[in-house]
C-alpha angles and dihedrals in degrees: 000000000000093000092052091048091051092048092053100038112027100078090053092050091050092050091049093048091049090056091049098047114086122210141139127242091266091055099052095121093051089047093054091047090054092045093053095043092050093043095052092047092046093049090049090051092048090055088057098041094045092045089232095160142352117278090255093063125084145147144215118242128205116180129183128192116194125201129171091270108017142060108203116190130189119187136183117178133000102314112111142215121207131182121217106212115175103300096344130091108205122192110224094186135043117223111249100226126165092241094052101117099239093043092048090053091048093050096045091043088059094051097264130130134223112210126188103235109150086331132342111315136172103256086346091292117082122046095204131062100214131039146146107255120001088117093164087077097052132162091027096051109055134182093225114131129213113227131206134184121209125181113231122237136190088251094064110117107178149323123242118201113185145156122243092268085082100036093049090067105025132050123227089252094052091050092048093050092051092047096049094046094051096042095050093047093048094046091055090052116097094200117120097228120168096225112083120231090245091055090050090054092050092049092047093051090048091053092049092050091050090047090055090053098249107191099199137070112292113209117162134177121181122195118198107219097188117097112254112266116226109252115234110247118224114230114254117262112248120199 
């Protein structure tokens, strides 16, 4: 419920907050940080005020804004965004887990506990330290995103945004290798297939995760960062 609400609503909230936030050209990073912080908090409040879901329901949220020269990521929870750049797979987010040192200190400093129950969990319940929703675990679970800025290059292949259902069973490097192999093969193809190369990558990664018996939600979005190559047109047949 919360995940669906975020998917439908969050991009509108971010656009509205961008229009509200004032900042000069030199302050663009600070402006984006404020926009994302306000947007995540506002979305979290709307879930409560609109009675979208019970207090025991929540969601991760990974958001990417692309410009001509920047990849701006905002992440809350243990979903992850990675960038495939030539032969590298670069994580653009850091999973917010209860046993991450800074998160553990924050939770325990606020009187919370992290208990190892099938992995580190806040009070033995939630396996992430930040989320939208999950208000029953406030103030230890917070809807505060972490934001990164990455300059784009001509060597960037794609972005992979995915929930932990993928990352629980595949490493960043494995995901990057699959993505690069499929994208390069599909780009070389001259066939006019309806399914985009990025969609093929997402479906292939989903199949691999299922095949490895992933036990969590598997949500994957792949963004092709290469400019679309003009397809060669076959000459018309004349009879």
